[in-house]
Each structure stands twice: as C-alpha cells, then as structure tokens.
Z-matrix of the N, CA and C atoms (Angstrom, degrees):
N
C 1 1.394
C 2 1.627 1 108.23
N 3 1.265 2 114.40 1 126.82
C 4 1.468 3 115.76 2 177.13
C 5 1.482 4 107.97 3 -120.10
N 6 1.263 5 118.12 4 129.90
C 7 1.517 6 124.88 5 -178.76
C 8 1.568 7 110.11 6 -80.08
N 9 1.292 8 113.48 7 -44.54
C 10 1.464 9 118.44 8 -179.28
C 11 1.547 10 108.51 9 -130.42
N 12 1.313 11 116.09 10 124.85
C 13 1.486 12 119.58 11 -173.35
C 14 1.504 13 110.14 12 -134.95
N 15 1.321 14 118.89 13 67.89
C 16 1.421 15 122.89 14 -179.00
C 17 1.622 16 110.58 15 -75.00
N 18 1.252 17 111.13 16 123.11
C 19 1.530 18 117.09 17 -174.65
C 20 1.628 19 102.86 18 -125.37
N 21 1.319 20 118.24 19 137.88
C 22 1.422 21 123.92 20 -179.86
C 23 1.531 22 105.22 21 -85.45
N 24 1.405 23 116.55 22 178.92
C 25 1.454 24 119.62 23 -174.42
C 26 1.508 25 110.96 24 -70.00
N 27 1.333 26 119.09 25 -14.87
C 28 1.545 27 121.94 26 177.80
C 29 1.515 28 111.33 27 -91.10
N 30 1.360 29 117.18 28 5.35
C 31 1.440 30 118.71 29 -178.72
C 32 1.429 31 118.11 30 79.54
N 33 1.321 32 117.87 31 12.52
C 34 1.399 33 126.64 32 177.87
C 35 1.557 34 115.68 33 -92.18
N 36 1.339 35 115.09 34 150.77
C 37 1.441 36 119.30 35 178.66
C 38 1.571 37 104.73 36 -69.22
N 39 1.252 38 115.35 37 126.87
C 40 1.430 39 120.19 38 -175.89
C 41 1.547 40 114.58 39 -154.26
N 42 1.286 41 116.74 40 101.94
C 43 1.464 42 123.80 41 -175.96
C 44 1.514 43 109.27 42 126.76
N 45 1.340 44 116.93 43 -167.96
C 46 1.415 45 120.18 44 -176.57
C 47 1.538 46 109.98 45 -83.35
N 48 1.345 47 112.86 46 129.53
C 49 1.480 48 122.17 47 -179.00
C 50 1.457 49 108.80 48 -114.85
N 51 1.286 50 115.25 49 147.70
C 52 1.519 51 124.92 50 166.49
C 53 1.581 52 105.03 51 -134.02
N 54 1.212 53 111.13 52 122.44
C 55 1.572 54 121.17 53 -178.46
C 56 1.511 55 109.06 54 -115.22
N 57 1.343 56 120.98 55 131.50
C 58 1.373 57 128.04 56 -173.41
C 59 1.513 58 112.34 57 -117.25
N 60 1.376 59 113.82 58 145.43
C 61 1.520 60 119.34 59 174.83
C 62 1.567 61 104.59 60 -75.20
N 63 1.408 62 114.09 61 167.19
C 64 1.480 63 116.95 62 -179.72
C 65 1.497 64 109.03 63 -61.13
N 66 1.328 65 120.78 64 -28.42
C 67 1.443 66 120.03 65 -176.90
C 68 1.547 67 116.32 66 -76.15
N 69 1.391 68 110.72 67 -1.73
C 70 1.491 69 116.20 68 178.64
C 71 1.492 70 113.92 69 98.43
N 72 1.299 71 118.75 70 -12.17
C 73 1.476 72 124.11 71 179.44
C 74 1.569 73 111.30 72 -71.46
N 75 1.240 74 118.03 73 141.19
C 76 1.419 75 124.95 74 178.16
C 77 1.557 76 106.93 75 -65.60
N 78 1.352 77 121.25 76 128.73
C 79 1.436 78 128.22 77 174.34
C 80 1.476 79 116.05 78 -96.77
N 81 1.339 80 115.22 79 -48.01
C 82 1.510 81 122.06 80 -174.90
C 83 1.508 82 106.15 81 -151.90
N 84 1.334 83 110.89 82 138.82
C 85 1.526 84 116.13 83 167.80
C 86 1.482 85 105.22 84 -141.92
N 87 1.328 86 111.71 85 146.05
C 88 1.490 87 123.43 86 178.53
C 89 1.390 88 117.05 87 163.70
N 90 1.402 89 117.17 88 178.14
C 91 1.397 90 120.79 89 -174.09
C 92 1.550 91 108.90 90 -95.08
N 93 1.297 92 116.29 91 141.43
C 94 1.451 93 122.47 92 174.24
C 95 1.559 94 106.63 93 -120.44
N 96 1.324 95 117.48 94 137.32
C 97 1.446 96 125.01 95 170.69
C 98 1.530 97 109.09 96 -124.51
N 99 1.349 98 113.49 97 114.65
C 100 1.401 99 119.48 98 -175.85
C 101 1.545 100 118.08 99 45.27
N 102 1.324 101 113.38 100 54.54
C 103 1.415 102 124.84 101 179.51
C 104 1.555 103 115.37 102 73.56
N 105 1.254 104 116.54 103 5.25
C 106 1.537 105 117.96 104 -179.46
C 107 1.493 106 110.60 105 -119.01
N 108 1.306 107 114.90 106 145.54
C 109 1.509 108 123.69 107 -178.16
C 110 1.556 109 105.30 108 -72.20
N 111 1.364 110 112.18 109 124.10
C 112 1.466 111 114.41 110 -179.08
C 113 1.549 112 105.63 111 -141.17
N 114 1.275 113 118.58 112 127.67
C 115 1.438 114 123.51 113 178.30
C 116 1.473 115 110.03 114 95.80
N 117 1.366 116 117.95 115 -157.29
C 118 1.456 117 123.79 116 -171.08
C 119 1.501 118 111.02 117 -79.63
N 120 1.297 119 118.09 118 132.56
C 121 1.459 120 122.30 119 179.81
C 122 1.582 121 110.06 120 -131.88
N 123 1.234 122 119.45 121 153.16
C 124 1.397 123 126.25 122 176.14
C 125 1.548 124 109.79 123 -137.26
N 126 1.379 125 119.31 124 136.74
C 127 1.414 126 120.23 125 174.57
C 128 1.516 127 109.43 126 -131.14
N 129 1.412 128 114.72 127 139.66
C 130 1.407 129 125.37 128 -170.95
C 131 1.502 130 111.31 129 -121.52
N 132 1.410 131 115.33 130 159.21
C 133 1.395 132 121.02 131 177.51
C 134 1.545 133 106.46 132 -90.09
N 135 1.304 134 120.34 133 169.40
C 136 1.476 135 125.62 134 -176.76
C 137 1.542 136 110.79 135 -58.79
N 138 1.325 137 116.85 136 -25.19
C 139 1.423 138 118.72 137 -177.91
C 140 1.629 139 112.25 138 -91.96
N 141 1.346 140 116.12 139 7.26
C 142 1.401 141 125.12 140 172.00
C 143 1.591 142 111.90 141 89.11
N 144 1.329 143 116.55 142 1.76
C 145 1.504 144 115.92 143 178.16
C 146 1.559 145 109.38 144 -79.58
N 147 1.322 146 117.47 145 140.75
C 148 1.509 147 122.47 146 175.65
C 149 1.463 148 111.49 147 -65.44
N 150 1.403 149 116.01 148 130.62
C 151 1.413 150 124.54 149 175.51
C 152 1.547 151 106.79 150 -89.86
N 153 1.374 152 115.49 151 -54.06
C 154 1.442 153 119.57 152 179.06
C 155 1.488 154 111.94 153 -152.71
N 156 1.269 155 119.15 154 162.54
C 157 1.505 156 125.62 155 173.93
C 158 1.483 157 108.73 156 -152.20
N 159 1.391 158 114.53 157 145.43
C 160 1.395 159 120.95 158 -177.63
C 161 1.513 160 112.32 159 169.27
N 162 1.306 161 115.28 160 174.92
C 163 1.405 162 121.47 161 176.40
C 164 1.594 163 113.32 162 -96.68
N 165 1.357 164 112.12 163 151.09
C 166 1.438 165 119.66 164 -179.99
C 167 1.522 166 108.11 165 -132.19
N 168 1.346 167 118.10 166 144.25
C 169 1.427 168 122.90 167 173.66
C 170 1.568 169 105.36 168 -125.19
N 171 1.332 170 116.04 169 121.83
C 172 1.473 171 120.45 170 -176.44
C 173 1.483 172 113.85 171 50.78
N 174 1.327 173 117.48 172 42.16
C 175 1.463 174 124.88 173 175.68
C 176 1.552 175 113.60 174 85.84
N 177 1.314 176 118.15 175 -14.06
C 178 1.418 177 124.36 176 -175.18
C 179 1.501 178 112.23 177 -96.12
N 180 1.398 179 117.77 178 139.88
C 181 1.468 180 120.42 179 178.67
C 182 1.574 181 106.64 180 -62.04
N 183 1.381 182 111.53 181 144.15
C 184 1.522 183 115.71 182 179.91
C 185 1.530 184 105.01 183 -148.30
N 186 1.326 185 113.52 184 134.58
C 187 1.450 186 120.65 185 -178.30
C 188 1.482 187 113.00 186 76.40
N 189 1.292 188 115.18 187 -149.90
C 190 1.482 189 120.38 188 -176.12
C 191 1.501 190 111.69 189 -83.95
N 192 1.357 191 112.89 190 134.14
C 193 1.515 192 117.35 191 -179.58
C 194 1.586 193 101.80 192 -125.88
N 195 1.332 194 115.56 193 134.80
C 196 1.452 195 121.00 194 175.92
C 197 1.504 196 111.63 195 -107.91
N 198 1.303 197 114.13 196 126.20
C 199 1.503 198 119.85 197 -179.73
C 200 1.546 199 110.46 198 -114.00
N 201 1.299 200 117.64 199 142.95
C 202 1.462 201 118.26 200 171.52
C 203 1.492 202 104.02 201 -115.06
N 204 1.344 203 114.19 202 130.18
C 205 1.489 204 120.35 203 -176.44
C 206 1.510 205 110.34 204 -137.34
N 207 1.274 206 121.38 205 -177.81
C 208 1.407 207 123.63 206 171.66
C 209 1.519 208 113.98 207 -66.18
N 210 1.356 209 116.30 208 -12.32
C 211 1.431 210 120.21 209 179.22
C 212 1.551 211 110.39 210 -98.26
N 213 1.293 212 116.85 211 1.30
C 214 1.427 213 122.25 212 177.53
C 215 1.465 214 111.71 213 106.20
N 216 1.314 215 122.79 214 -167.99
C 217 1.470 216 126.26 215 -177.49
C 218 1.552 217 110.54 216 -78.98
N 219 1.307 218 112.89 217 129.77
C 220 1.506 219 118.77 218 178.21
C 221 1.461 220 107.94 219 -124.39
N 222 1.350 221 116.08 220 141.31
C 223 1.411 222 121.58 221 178.16
C 224 1.539 223 108.09 222 -122.63
N 225 1.337 224 113.97 223 133.34
C 226 1.442 225 120.80 224 -179.04
C 227 1.471 226 111.25 225 -132.15
N 228 1.359 227 118.24 226 142.86
C 229 1.446 228 121.04 227 178.02
C 230 1.510 229 108.31 228 -109.32
N 231 1.316 230 110.96 229 135.21
C 232 1.533 231 122.38 230 179.90
C 233 1.561 232 109.15 231 -114.86
N 234 1.260 233 115.32 232 128.72
C 235 1.459 234 121.69 233 177.58
C 236 1.516 235 108.74 234 -106.87
N 237 1.295 236 118.67 235 146.52
C 238 1.474 237 119.72 236 174.85
C 239 1.496 238 112.54 237 -78.65
C-alpha cells in the first residue's frame, strides 16, 4: 500500500514518498528526484521501529546516518 505516490511524466519516482508494509506500518519515507533518493530518508521495521535515518544525494548516503541495530545506536559519517 502506498499513501503518496508522486510519479513524473517519465514514470519515475519524483517527490515525497511514503511506503507502507501490508500491516499498515510505515516502511520508508523520503524524497525522490528522478528515481533517486535525495534528501532526508527514514526506514522502519514491520513493528514500526526505526532502522536508519539520514540524508542521501543522488542515491548515496551523505553526512551523518543513524542506524539502530542489535548492538545499539550507531552513527556513521559519509562524505561524497
């Protein structure tokens, strides 16, 4: 189920997307520009817990990313 599905004239993901699991929980939200992740994104597990959040530029991580794992919260910096 997709709550927001902006597509440009070329059929590419373009704009703010929110994608949900079948159980209704948010899976991913973020901005896409011509099919590439760009800007702030968040990804969640099926139980609603945050997996990671951070910025992307042309699909690649950029700047600080925060990950939640079995080892606790991890922060990583990505440079272009």
